[in-house]
TORDO-373602 format. One line per 2 residues: number of its first residue (from 0); their letters; for each residue x, y, z of N, C-alpha, C. Coordinates in pm, whole numbers, plus 50000, padded with zeros to 5 digits. Layout:
BEGIN
NUM	A	X:Y:Z:X:Y:Z:X:Y:Z; ...
# end
This chain:
BEGIN
0	MQ	04877:62860:93941:04965:62752:94008:04961:62798:94163; 04977:62713:94258:04983:62718:94387:05124:62729:94444
2	CS	05151:62809:94540:05274:62831:94597:05333:62697:94662; 05453:62651:94668:05480:62547:94719:05529:62575:94880
4	TA	05508:62445:94949:05536:62482:95104:05681:62484:95134; 05704:62600:95215:05860:62613:95242:05843:62675:95382
6	SI	05977:62690:95465:05985:62739:95567:06137:62778:95594; 06136:62916:95641:06277:62989:95637:06277:63012:95820
8	SF	06382:62960:95876:06371:62991:96012:06494:63099:96051; 06473:63179:96119:06593:63246:96192:06589:63264:96343
10	QR	06690:63311:96391:06700:63285:96540:06577:63365:96626; 06546:63455:96574:06419:63525:96659:06315:63559:96557
12	AT	06321:63519:96428:06199:63545:96346:06166:63426:96274; 06045:63372:96255:06026:63264:96205:05918:63280:96079
14	AS	05928:63254:95966:05809:63233:95851:05768:63111:95828; 05655:63078:95825:05591:62960:95786:05496:62997:95689
16	IK	05534:62898:95543:05469:62939:95454:05388:62819:95405; 05239:62827:95362:05182:62705:95335:05118:62770:95204
18	AQ	05065:62644:95122:04999:62659:94993:04868:62698:94998; 04844:62830:94985:04699:62887:95007:04658:62968:94887
20	PI	04542:62986:94862:04486:63070:94752:04544:63212:94746; 04534:63265:94876:04582:63413:94897:04714:63411:94918
22	RL	04817:63490:94835:04949:63487:94841:04996:63613:94956; 04958:63604:95083:05001:63711:95150:05008:63656:95312
24	WH	05135:63670:95334:05179:63592:95467:05230:63717:95555; 05266:63674:95702:05298:63740:95787:05444:63702:95856
26	IL	05530:63804:95882:05645:63782:95930:05649:63871:96055; 05693:63805:96159:05702:63870:96294:05836:63940:96308
28	DL	05812:64069:96338:05970:64139:96374:06000:64131:96505; 06086:64224:96534:06149:64201:96682:06022:64235:96787
30	RG	05938:64314:96776:05834:64342:96865:05730:64240:96869; 05719:64148:96758:05605:64052:96755:05495:64109:96645
32	ES	05519:64235:96604:05432:64297:96496:05432:64221:96371; 05311:64221:96323:05280:64143:96191:05336:64243:96074
34	IS	05403:64192:95990:05464:64242:95877:05397:64175:95745; 05332:64249:95647:05274:64160:95555:05380:64143:95431
36	VH	05404:64026:95397:05481:64004:95265:05420:63944:95176; 05422:63980:95038:05352:63918:94928:05492:63815:94867
38	LC	05412:63684:94848:05510:63588:94815:05453:63527:94674; 05569:63500:94571:05544:63442:94455:05534:63266:94474
40	ST	05574:63216:94391:05566:63065:94362:05719:62987:94404; 05798:63051:94437:05929:62994:94481:06001:63048:94601
42	RR	06072:62961:94652:06143:63002:94808:06223:63109:94764; 06309:63099:94652:06405:63186:94612:06339:63324:94605
44	TF	06203:63353:94541:06150:63480:94520:06099:63524:94672; 06071:63459:94764:06020:63473:94891:06138:63526:94963
46	FL	06259:63479:94949:06397:63530:95017:06426:63650:94966; 06407:63680:94839:06445:63802:94792:06312:63910:94826
48	DI	06205:63868:94866:06105:63971:94892:06116:64008:95037; 06165:63926:95117:06178:63945:95272:06302:64033:95299
50	TS	06393:64020:95199:06532:64086:95232:06551:64201:95132; 06465:64264:95084:06457:64380:95000:06366:64475:95051
52	PD	06402:64624:95024:06316:64730:95066:06199:64741:94965; 06092:64771:95016:05960:64800:94958:05909:64925:94951
54	YR	05927:64982:94845:05906:65153:94812:05757:65179:94771; 05668:65082:94775:05536:65105:94720:05456:65203:94820
56	SP	05509:65224:94927:05446:65328:95039:05536:65361:95140; 05496:65466:95210:05603:65514:95307:05605:65401:95422
58	EQ	05474:65345:95465:05446:65262:95586:05534:65116:95524; 05512:65073:95408:05574:64954:95353:05741:64979:95363
60	EA	05807:65103:95318:05932:65117:95309:05965:65118:95451; 05923:65193:95556:05963:65160:95675:05987:65028:95731
62	AS	05863:64958:95721:05859:64826:95776:05965:64730:95690; 05986:64742:95579:06073:64668:95489:06228:64692:95545
64	LK	06233:64836:95560:06388:64858:95604:06415:64810:95740; 06324:64817:95831:06335:64767:95964:06342:64618:95963
66	RV	06286:64553:95863:06291:64413:95857:06445:64384:95807; 06489:64453:95693:06635:64417:95652:06727:64463:95774
68	EY	06701:64571:95841:06817:64596:95933:06805:64475:96061; 06702:64422:96079:06694:64298:96184:06774:64198:96119
70	FT	06751:64145:96007:06819:64038:95965:06983:64061:95940; 07006:64190:95924:07156:64228:95925:07211:64207:96057
72	EQ	07150:64267:96159:07186:64221:96296:07218:64088:96341; 07100:64012:96300:07111:63885:96311:07244:63816:96261
74	WK	07255:63859:96122:07367:63810:96074:07496:63817:96131; 07515:63950:96159:07631:63975:96239:07663:63896:96362
76	HA	07567:63834:96424:07576:63743:96544:07587:63596:96503; 07589:63583:96365:07595:63433:96318:07707:63362:96371
78	PL	07728:63242:96367:07859:63162:96407:07961:63201:96353; 07950:63243:96205:08047:63261:96126:08121:63401:96155
80	VE	08039:63496:96197:08094:63629:96226:08154:63619:96366; 08088:63532:96463:08156:63523:96587:08274:63443:96599
82	EK	08303:63355:96513:08438:63292:96458:08556:63383:96425; 08499:63471:96358:08597:63588:96283:08636:63675:96413
84	QA	08512:63722:96501:08564:63808:96615:08653:63735:96698; 08634:63623:96739:08687:63528:96831:08849:63519:96758
86	SE	08854:63495:96634:08994:63484:96569:09088:63623:96620; 09007:63741:96602:09089:63870:96632:09110:63867:96781
88	SG	09059:63790:96869:09089:63803:97018:09223:63696:97052; 09248:63638:96933:09377:63559:96977:09338:63389:96978
90	MK	09242:63354:96919:09223:63205:96933:09307:63145:96813; 09314:63012:96801:09394:62925:96718:09334:62950:96588
92	KD	09434:62974:96501:09421:62990:96366:09331:62877:96288; 09372:62751:96327:09329:62640:96280:09149:62636:96313
94	KM	09111:62706:96411:08981:62720:96426:08918:62820:96406; 08958:62916:96295:08928:63054:96261:08845:63022:96133
96	VE	08770:63114:96108:08712:63127:95972:08695:63277:95928; 08792:63304:95860:08799:63467:95810:08727:63512:95724
98	LK	08633:63619:95743:08521:63671:95673:08585:63732:95538; 08704:63773:95536:08748:63851:95430:08791:63738:95306
100	NI	08812:63627:95356:08862:63501:95254:08719:63402:95235; 08613:63453:95256:08496:63350:95233:08470:63337:95098
102	DV	08502:63449:95026:08457:63416:94889:08574:63337:94801; 08691:63287:94865:08772:63220:94810:08749:63058:94821
104	LV	08662:63012:94741:08624:62878:94756:08699:62767:94680; 08687:62654:94745:08783:62549:94690:08690:62419:94649
106	YQ	08737:62341:94567:08660:62231:94526:08647:62119:94644; 08544:62067:94668:08537:61970:94767:08542:61828:94754
108	TS	08548:61795:94611:08548:61673:94578:08646:61666:94471; 08689:61542:94446:08787:61499:94340:08736:61518:94181
110	VM	08834:61528:94093:08779:61533:93954:08686:61415:93911; 08726:61295:93967:08644:61157:93901:08508:61193:93971
112	TQ	08512:61225:94090:08372:61228:94160:08284:61340:94074; 08355:61444:94047:08284:61564:93986:08227:61510:93837
114	IM	08307:61411:93767:08255:61373:93629:08153:61276:93648; 08152:61209:93773:08045:61108:93775:07922:61158:93819
116	LV	07920:61275:93908:07802:61332:93950:07751:61413:93830; 07833:61477:93737:07767:61565:93643:07709:61453:93524
118	YW	07772:61342:93529:07721:61213:93434:07567:61175:93473; 07582:61141:93633:07465:61084:93691:07352:61192:93682
120	RA	07378:61320:93711:07285:61430:93682:07220:61433:93545; 07307:61423:93429:07252:61426:93319:07165:61326:93282
122	MI	07199:61197:93309:07140:61063:93277:06969:61073:93350; 06991:61136:93471:06868:61129:93552:06760:61227:93496
124	AV	06815:61340:93434:06725:61444:93375:06693:61383:93240; 06745:61285:93186:06700:61236:93044:06610:61116:93085
126	RR	06629:61063:93197:06512:60938:93206:06400:61015:93269; 06419:61126:93329:06287:61203:93360:06197:61254:93271
128	NK	06260:61291:93141:06195:61363:93043:06205:61263:92950; 06101:61188:92928:06080:61098:92805:06087:61146:92675
130	II	06034:61285:92682:06023:61360:92549:06153:61375:92461; 06245:61384:92548:06398:61408:92501:06420:61293:92438
132	IF	06407:61163:92470:06439:61035:92415:06382:61015:92300; 06216:61048:92299:06169:61050:92170:06198:61142:92048
134	GK	06255:61257:92119:06293:61362:92014:06438:61335:91943; 06506:61274:92025:06638:61208:91968:06626:61085:91880
136	LL	06534:61007:91896:06530:60869:91813:06432:60869:91711; 06307:60984:91721:06223:60973:91613:06247:61050:91485
138	PP	06299:61146:91517:06357:61231:91351:06439:61114:91267; 06533:61058:91331:06602:60974:91233:06538:60863:91156
140	II	06435:60813:91235:06357:60715:91168:06267:60791:91052; 06203:60896:91093:06115:60948:91003:06192:61005:90866
142	FG	06309:61077:90886:06394:61103:90797:06434:61010:90708; 06486:60895:90771:06552:60782:90715:06444:60709:90617
144	LI	06313:60711:90653:06199:60642:90568:06178:60751:90448; 06181:60866:90491:06144:60954:90359:06262:60956:90268
146	IG	06376:60950:90295:06494:60953:90213:06501:60854:90152; 06479:60710:90227:06491:60597:90159:06363:60563:90049
148	AI	06253:60627:90085:06149:60610:89982:06154:60681:89868; 06244:60804:89871:06265:60897:89756:06370:60806:89659
150	YS	06460:60772:89735:06563:60691:89661:06564:60544:89641; 06452:60487:89661:06429:60343:89660:06462:60271:89537
152	DT	06442:60345:89429:06463:60302:89283:06610:60326:89211; 06695:60361:89313:06844:60383:89273:06910:60260:89211
154	KY	06952:60276:89089:06996:60168:89012:07145:60209:88967; 07227:60082:88934:07348:60118:88856:07355:60155:88715
156	NQ	07284:60261:88688:07298:60310:88555:07355:60443:88565; 07341:60517:88442:07391:60655:88433:07319:60745:88552
158	SG	07173:60730:88534:07100:60827:88609:07122:60785:88764; 07155:60660:88799:07168:60635:88923:07297:60686:88979
160	IQ	07405:60722:88919:07504:60803:88960:07454:60934:89017; 07408:61006:88950:07365:61149:89002:07260:61125:89173
162	DR	07170:61010:89117:07094:60975:89249:07185:60946:89378; 07279:60859:89356:07366:60833:89466:07454:60967:89515
164	IG	07497:61032:89416:07565:61164:89473:07469:61243:89562; 07361:61247:89510:07232:61329:89583:07196:61266:89686
166	VL	07179:61155:89728:07160:61092:89844:07258:61107:89938; 07383:61096:89919:07503:61092:90009:07514:61240:90048
168	FF	07482:61346:89957:07508:61486:90013:07384:61512:90101; 07268:61473:90072:07162:61504:90157:07156:61440:90298
170	CI	07216:61327:90295:07245:61256:90431:07322:61350:90512; 07455:61415:90444:07535:61509:90523:07461:61633:90588
172	IN	07377:61669:90500:07304:61805:90560:07221:61757:90643; 07131:61651:90632:07041:61628:90733:07112:61580:90873
174	QM	07228:61529:90879:07316:61515:90996:07345:61616:91066; 07409:61723:90965:07460:61850:91031:07379:61940:91086
176	FG	07249:61974:90995:07162:62069:91066:07074:62014:91187; 07033:61901:91185:06958:61829:91278:07026:61845:91427
178	NM	07147:61795:91394:07240:61781:91536:07279:61936:91568; 07308:62001:91489:07363:62157:91527:07244:62204:91599
180	IA	07133:62243:91529:07016:62299:91603:06992:62271:91745; 06986:62124:91753:06965:62060:91887:07056:62090:91967
182	SI	07184:62097:91939:07297:62104:92048:07281:62262:92086; 07258:62360:91980:07255:62527:92011:07124:62508:92128
184	KT	07006:62459:92116:06894:62471:92202:06944:62445:92325; 07001:62334:92350:07029:62264:92477:07144:62312:92547
186	FS	07253:62342:92471:07379:62397:92552:07355:62541:92559; 07276:62634:92511:07261:62771:92521:07184:62770:92670
188	QE	07082:62663:92706:07037:62673:92836:07127:62640:92948; 07193:62540:92919:07299:62495:93023:07406:62557:93052
190	KV	07446:62640:92957:07548:62760:92967:07517:62841:93097; 07419:62894:93126:07378:62965:93232:07402:62884:93355
192	IL	07358:62780:93370:07379:62704:93477:07519:62654:93517; 07596:62631:93409:07739:62597:93399:07824:62725:93446
194	ER	07778:62823:93427:07860:62966:93460:07828:62998:93627; 07703:62941:93665:07671:62957:93808:07718:62860:93885
196	ER	07723:62754:93850:07769:62637:93949:07925:62634:93950; 07987:62682:93832:08157:62699:93835:08204:62812:93893
198	AS	08106:62934:93916:08143:63022:94010:08147:62974:94165; 08051:62881:94205:08039:62847:94319:08137:62705:94347
200	KS	08218:62676:94253:08302:62567:94267:08251:62435:94285; 08144:62434:94221:08060:62318:94239:08148:62197:94158
202	YR	08218:62243:94032:08290:62143:93948:08368:62217:93883; 08481:62138:93827:08578:62204:93745:08527:62199:93590
204	LS	08545:62278:93506:08490:62304:93343:08523:62161:93299; 08649:62098:93315:08664:61985:93268:08590:61886:93293
206	SF	08540:61869:93414:08464:61768:93474:08331:61766:93424; 08285:61907:93399:08151:61918:93343:08158:61874:93178
208	YI	08249:61920:93113:08267:61881:92985:08285:61716:92958; 08343:61644:93022:08386:61509:93012:08242:61430:93052
210	GK	08191:61480:93165:08099:61397:93223:07949:61412:93128; 07949:61553:93058:07817:61576:92977:07849:61504:92836
212	YY	07965:61506:92806:08005:61431:92689:07967:61295:92681; 08008:61239:92795:07988:61082:92801:07831:61054:92814
214	AE	07764:61147:92890:07607:61132:92912:07536:61145:92777; 07590:61226:92691:07502:61254:92556:07587:61168:92433
216	LP	07688:61075:92489:07749:60997:92379:07642:60907:92303; 07541:60823:92383:07470:60758:92339:07364:60791:92240
218	FN	07336:60919:92267:07245:60998:92162:07317:61073:92039; 07458:61065:92058:07524:61112:91953:07568:60968:91839
220	VV	07536:60851:91904:07606:60738:91826:07459:60653:91773; 07367:60613:91870:07235:60544:91829:07158:60607:91712
222	PP	07128:60732:91737:07046:60791:91605:07107:60784:91466; 07222:60812:91467:07291:60790:91348:07305:60666:91291
224	CI	07316:60572:91373:07316:60404:91334:07172:60375:91283; 07073:60429:91349:06931:60379:91320:06890:60457:91175
226	FS	06941:60590:91172:06935:60653:91038:07009:60574:90914; 07118:60524:90950:07201:60455:90852:07174:60331:90793
228	CI	07106:60252:90904:07056:60135:90868:06912:60147:90810; 06835:60243:90793:06720:60249:90728:06762:60322:90577
230	VY	06827:60422:90572:06865:60484:90446:06943:60385:90341; 07055:60342:90427:07162:60274:90347:07113:60156:90249
232	WT	07028:60065:90321:06977:59952:90279:06855:59982:90167; 06756:60073:90206:06639:60128:90137:06706:60169:89997
234	AG	06780:60267:89998:06831:60347:89878:06926:60260:89792; 06952:60137:89838:07025:60052:89742:07165:60096:89744
236	LN	07237:60129:89833:07362:60192:89812:07473:60075:89796; 07603:60075:89812:07695:59995:89768:07645:59859:89885
238	SS	07663:59736:89826:07605:59642:89914:07726:59569:89983; 07837:59603:89999:07949:59583:90074:07950:59606:90204
240	IS	07958:59505:90289:07922:59540:90438:08048:59622:90486; 08166:59626:90434:08271:59708:90491:08242:59862:90443
242	AF	08153:59875:90349:08109:59988:90292:07996:60041:90378; 07912:59965:90424:07796:59996:90499:07870:60049:90646
244	GN	07955:59963:90679:08023:60016:90813:08093:60128:90806; 08151:60187:90693:08203:60305:90687:08130:60419:90690
246	FV	08013:60379:90619:07889:60496:90602:07851:60528:90745; 07838:60428:90841:07787:60430:90967:07890:60520:91037
248	VF	08001:60499:91037:08098:60570:91113:08099:60718:91047; 08081:60739:90907:08083:60878:90882:07972:60933:90940
250	MI	07850:60880:90960:07732:60947:90987:07759:60982:91150; 07810:60906:91211:07846:60946:91342:07942:61046:91379
252	LI	08044:61059:91292:08147:61146:91306:08074:61298:91259; 07987:61282:91148:07949:61407:91091:07841:61476:91198
254	GS	07749:61373:91256:07650:61421:91367:07732:61471:91493; 07851:61430:91519:07946:61461:91645:07971:61586:91604
256	CA	08038:61598:91482:08091:61734:91451:08008:61867:91452; 07869:61813:91417:07770:61918:91417:07730:61970:91567
258	VG	07750:61848:91645:07712:61882:91770:07828:61973:91831; 07971:61953:91793:08057:62042:91832:08050:62188:91796
260	IG	07981:62199:91653:07955:62348:91590:07866:62407:91679; 07752:62330:91717:07647:62392:91791:07709:62450:91946
262	IA	07794:62369:91997:07852:62410:92137:07923:62517:92102; 07989:62520:91965:08111:62650:91969:08014:62748:91936
264	CS	07916:62750:91881:07829:62884:91840:07765:62937:91965; 07731:62835:92079:07675:62876:92211:07766:62956:92293
266	TF	07883:62885:92256:07993:62931:92352:08045:63088:92314; 08040:63105:92185:08087:63245:92144:07993:63346:92117
268	TG	07833:63321:92149:07760:63415:92121:07687:63429:92260; 07616:63555:92275:07555:63583:92395:07411:63519:92433
270	SE	07360:63448:92326:07232:63408:92346:07218:63295:92256; 07078:63237:92283:07021:63134:92192:07007:63169:92032
272	EA	06934:63283:92054:06897:63352:91943:07015:63372:91830; 07114:63426:91895:07256:63468:91830:07320:63359:91783
274	AS	07329:63229:91865:07384:63102:91805:07304:63051:91693; 07162:63054:91722:07080:62986:91608:07096:63072:91476
276	AA	07146:63184:91501:07158:63267:91352:07302:63240:91280; 07405:63227:91390:07531:63214:91354:07554:63052:91291
278	GP	07498:62956:91346:07509:62827:91325:07494:62791:91176; 07366:62805:91130:07313:62774:91006:07400:62843:90892
280	GF	07423:62988:90932:07495:63052:90835:07629:62991:90812; 07708:62937:90926:07848:62884:90903:07825:62747:90828
282	VV	07716:62673:90863:07699:62553:90810:07699:62577:90636; 07598:62667:90583:07600:62695:90475:07700:62732:90374
284	IM	07804:62815:90455:07928:62818:90373:07995:62703:90367; 08002:62623:90477:08070:62486:90457:08018:62415:90346
286	IL	07889:62413:90323:07831:62333:90221:07867:62379:90064; 07870:62495:90052:07927:62561:89936:08071:62512:89878
288	FG	08168:62481:89980:08287:62411:89973:08285:62268:89978; 08183:62196:89973:08182:62069:89994:08215:61984:89880
290	GF	08190:62051:89740:08239:61964:89633:08120:61914:89552; 08000:61952:89620:07879:61908:89544:07825:62011:89439
292	YI	07827:62124:89473:07752:62237:89394:07873:62299:89302; 07979:62293:89338:08101:62330:89258:08230:62254:89270
294	NV	08271:62199:89173:08389:62118:89165:08505:62179:89236; 08560:62102:89327:08680:62168:89401:08794:62211:89318
296	DS	08815:62170:89197:08925:62249:89111:08875:62352:89037; 08741:62388:89058:08686:62492:88971:08683:62628:89081
298	LP	08716:62613:89208:08711:62709:89314:08836:62797:89259; 08785:62935:89293:08904:63026:89261:09030:62996:89370
300	QA	09145:63039:89324:09263:63040:89386:09243:63107:89515; 09181:63230:89535:09181:63321:89625:09097:63273:89743
302	VR	09002:63165:89727:08905:63090:89832:08948:62951:89844; 09007:62902:89782:09037:62738:89754:09090:62708:89891
304	WL	09152:62787:89963:09199:62737:90112:09093:62698:90178; 08976:62770:90172:08859:62745:90247:08808:62614:90237
306	NH	08837:62544:90131:08784:62422:90111:08871:62312:90232; 08969:62342:90283:09020:62243:90371:08960:62289:90501
308	LA	08880:62385:90523:08811:62409:90645:08690:62378:90658; 08644:62318:90545:08489:62278:90528:08467:62145:90581
310	LT	08385:62125:90670:08350:61974:90714:08304:61898:90611; 08209:61967:90515:08124:61874:90432:08224:61840:90319
312	KY	08353:61891:90292:08441:61845:90202:08494:61711:90213; 08538:61687:90348:08585:61548:90401:08476:61464:90403
314	SF	08350:61495:90448:08242:61418:90466:08195:61375:90307; 08172:61468:90223:08134:61425:90082:08259:61321:90027
316	AG	08373:61373:90034:08475:61298:89967:08468:61142:90023; 08474:61143:90161:08485:61004:90211:08350:60923:90162
318	LT	08249:60993:90156:08124:60902:90137:08135:60843:89995; 08167:60951:89926:08183:60925:89758:08277:60829:89739
320	IN	08393:60828:89779:08492:60728:89771:08434:60595:89821; 08357:60582:89967:08318:60478:90001:08219:60419:89905
322	EF	08148:60494:89855:08016:60443:89749:08076:60401:89615; 08174:60474:89550:08193:60428:89429:08311:60347:89408
324	TG	08387:60344:89491:08509:60249:89463:08470:60089:89432; 08498:60062:89322:08488:59925:89268:08358:59879:89209
326	VE	08267:59996:89184:08139:59956:89156:08157:59984:88987; 08050:59926:88922:08057:59951:88761:07910:59994:88722
328	FT	07883:60058:88632:07735:60116:88583:07721:60074:88445; 07588:60037:88433:07565:60011:88282:07534:60121:88204
330	CE	07561:60117:88080:07548:60221:87982:07463:60225:87881; 07369:60308:87862:07246:60288:87772:07323:60303:87605
332	SS	07280:60226:87525:07324:60249:87392:07343:60360:87322; 07232:60436:87374:07231:60586:87318:07318:60687:87359
334	LA	07388:60651:87467:07493:60710:87543:07634:60664:87514; 07659:60548:87479:07765:60505:87474:07832:60552:87326
336	VE	07952:60604:87347:08031:60652:87241:08156:60595:87247; 08216:60520:87162:08337:60435:87148:08447:60544:87175
338	GE	08533:60502:87253:08649:60560:87293:08636:60690:87377; 08512:60694:87430:08479:60800:87539:08454:60719:87651
340	SG	08515:60779:87762:08519:60743:87914:08425:60833:88005; 08362:60932:87937:08283:61006:88026:08206:61111:87962
342	PQ	08112:61165:88028:08014:61246:87967:08085:61348:87896; 08035:61384:87763:08092:61516:87686:07988:61564:87601
344	GG	07934:61684:87649:07834:61733:87550:07700:61658:87554; 07676:61583:87682:07549:61506:87672:07569:61359:87619
346	QG	07678:61345:87576:07716:61214:87527:07817:61137:87603; 07867:61024:87574:07962:60958:87674:07882:60862:87761
348	CI	07975:60782:87850:07941:60686:87934:08035:60680:88042; 07966:60684:88174:08060:60660:88284:08035:60500:88321
350	RT	08145:60430:88314:08127:60294:88334:08164:60221:88470; 08269:60314:88535:08307:60267:88672:08317:60381:88793
352	GE	08297:60346:88915:08304:60414:89007:08421:60535:89011; 08528:60470:88967:08655:60539:88992:08647:60661:88892
354	EV	08574:60654:88800:08563:60795:88691:08485:60878:88776; 08379:60845:88841:08290:60946:88923:08400:61012:89018
356	IR	08463:60929:89085:08573:60988:89180:08662:61103:89126; 08707:61048:88979:08813:61136:88942:08727:61275:88887
358	NL	08591:61251:88843:08543:61389:88797:08521:61462:88888; 08488:61432:89029:08461:61516:89126:08590:61581:89204
360	SF	08723:61518:89155:08830:61572:89196:08876:61518:89322; 08828:61405:89360:08847:61339:89477:08965:61202:89454
362	EG	09031:61213:89365:09127:61104:89339:09236:61113:89426; 09326:61022:89461:09433:61034:89557:09387:61038:89702
364	QS	09268:61053:89730:09198:61028:89875:09173:60907:89897; 09150:60886:90027:09089:60756:90114:09007:60786:90188
366	VE	08914:60658:90229:08818:60665:90316:08866:60698:90459; 08976:60639:90475:09043:60632:90604:09090:60767:90622
368	MN	09170:60840:90535:09206:60989:90558:09120:61072:90597; 09007:61052:90510:08875:61151:90551:08808:61132:90677
370	ML	08806:61009:90722:08771:60965:90864:08836:61038:90954; 08983:61015:90949:09088:61093:91048:09058:61247:91040
372	AL	09028:61300:90935:09016:61431:90898:08886:61490:90993; 08783:61420:90982:08657:61431:91052:08688:61426:91195
374	FI	08771:61329:91246:08796:61317:91392:08875:61416:91426; 08972:61466:91360:09056:61577:91392:08982:61699:91410
376	YL	08877:61733:91326:08794:61846:91317:08713:61829:91446; 08642:61725:91483:08593:61709:91606:08667:61764:91707
378	CV	08781:61701:91749:08877:61731:91853:08902:61878:91850; 08910:61921:91736:08962:62082:91737:08842:62168:91776
380	LH	08703:62127:91732:08570:62188:91765:08562:62182:91925; 08579:62102:91993:08570:62077:92129:08679:62149:92200
382	LV	08783:62139:92136:08891:62215:92229:08861:62365:92234; 08828:62421:92090:08794:62562:92090:08677:62575:92176
384	SF	08570:62515:92186:08462:62528:92277:08508:62543:92427; 08577:62428:92458:08647:62423:92598:08700:62550:92649
386	LG	08796:62583:92524:08879:62726:92580:08800:62836:92583; 08687:62856:92497:08610:62953:92493:08545:62969:92629
388	LL	08504:62872:92686:08412:62857:92802:08536:62870:92930; 08644:62832:92903:08759:62863:93018:08777:62989:93022
390	FA	08784:63089:92925:08861:63239:92941:08744:63313:92939; 08601:63281:92895:08504:63366:92911:08417:63342:93005
392	QR	08455:63299:93123:08398:63292:93261:08320:63404:93299; 08198:63399:93316:08133:63540:93362:08184:63575:93499
394	KF	08210:63702:93524:08240:63754:93650:08131:63791:93747; 08143:63733:93879:08027:63781:93970:08068:63878:94086
396	QP	07972:63974:94089:08028:64080:94201:08030:63978:94370; 08143:64000:94434:08173:63926:94549:08073:63979:94655
398	LL	08072:63893:94760:07981:63969:94875:08070:64005:94963; 08015:64136:95008:08087:64235:95091:08037:64245:95220
400	AP	08099:64263:95340:08058:64303:95474:07963:64422:95474; 07884:64436:95561:07806:64542:95573:07880:64676:95617
402	KG	07826:64789:95585:07894:64903:95616:07892:64891:95782; 08019:64956:95830:08048:64968:95978:08069:64842:96023
404	HQ	08084:64727:95956:08127:64603:96017:08279:64608:96025; 08342:64576:96117:08479:64584:96129:08539:64435:96072
406	S	08612:64443:95967:08662:64300:95938:08807:64290:95974
# end
């Protein structure tokens, strides 16, 4: 990879860098002598190279220390320092720049401007990287077709009850793991940039959070809608239009909550690897309390309260009530037992969807109540993540004046 063209100019020393096969350039010192500097591929690396001592040999050490001393002397005569010295001589305070307060930065733009700039930058990044768009839209189509093909023969008979419960819970797991892992990967990388730009007062944390959230909102809404349209009608779920609309809303809320879990894990862990390990473990625990693998009423009293903290509990309950309310199932003659309203020792027949809801211990709940619970869950996740970022801001070493400089 060739080095990019750059030029760094000082008052009495100029370095002109060009893209050449040999990464060796020369900088003129005070006497016009040539000092060799090895350069990598970025301007930032070049700047660090010419302002750092080189201890590879005594000659290079002496030359590099002389170069650093020269830059230090030039900095002392920069306009900022001259204004500081002039202020000590009695100039008007409104024209002074105090060196000791240089690290006290203020925001230069309004909150709305910061939100718009963060939003604009995020959208530009997405438009430039088409792979992100395909990565967001292609998996819902693929998984939707696979799940729809597997459950395409779902009927309103006794075996269809288990099939419908299975497809609902699998949709929850698919939305949770896919969105959470993607969120961990992207936010762990952005977290480093966020900390640096917050330290430089580029924007407020609230501006970043709001701008980034609205920039990613289409990708939190469109993929679940695509997935829902494919799975719902292919699997032959409840044919009611209102039930389909509720299913879409649940998929959006579940996916958004999963994104919030990914952001929270990235916030409270030190690396992407740690977040990737903590996130799936947290989701697996919630799956155990979702009501699919164990009935809610069968949970031990000591841990039953954890059921109320499980995202899967509200998701599974809401989707189950939405799917089975008002539907009827056929009963094979071999299973029908007069006077029986449910399976008992392999016998009996479930005739209505309300019986399924009652057997899963979801009676007394409603679709709207579980939607509201998911929305509150979403708000709490983002609030916790925001507070975590707010109080866990990394501290940076402030710039100090050189030794011997009178401030």
